[in-house]
C-alpha positions in Angstrom: 0.0 0.0 0.0 2.8 2.4 1.0 4.9 2.6 -2.2 7.3 5.3 -3.0 5.0 6.7 -5.7 1.9 7.2 -3.4 4.0 8.5 -0.5 5.9 10.9 -2.8 2.6 12.2 -4.2 1.2 12.8 -0.7 4.4 14.6 0.4 4.3 16.7 -2.8 0.7 17.8 -2.1 1.7 18.8 1.5 4.7 20.8 0.2 2.4 22.5 -2.3 -0.1 23.5 0.5 2.8 24.8 2.6 4.2 26.8 -0.3 0.8 28.3 -1.0 0.4 29.4 2.6 3.9 31.0 2.6 3.0 32.8 -0.7 -0.2 34.1 0.8 1.7 35.4 3.9 4.2 37.2 1.6 1.4 38.7 -0.4 -0.3 39.9 2.8 2.9 41.4 4.1 3.7 43.1 0.8 0.2 44.6 0.6 -0.3 45.4 4.3 3.0 47.3 4.9 2.4 50.1 2.3 -1.2 50.7 3.6 0.0 50.9 7.2 2.6 53.5 6.6 
């Protein structure tokens, strides 16, 4: 059941979700700093 293909795919999806969250944080920071000043 736990072959390298399935495990790798699951890990890839987790990495993608983390990257999207980091990207959202960067966008929030970039857009919030100019409006606060």
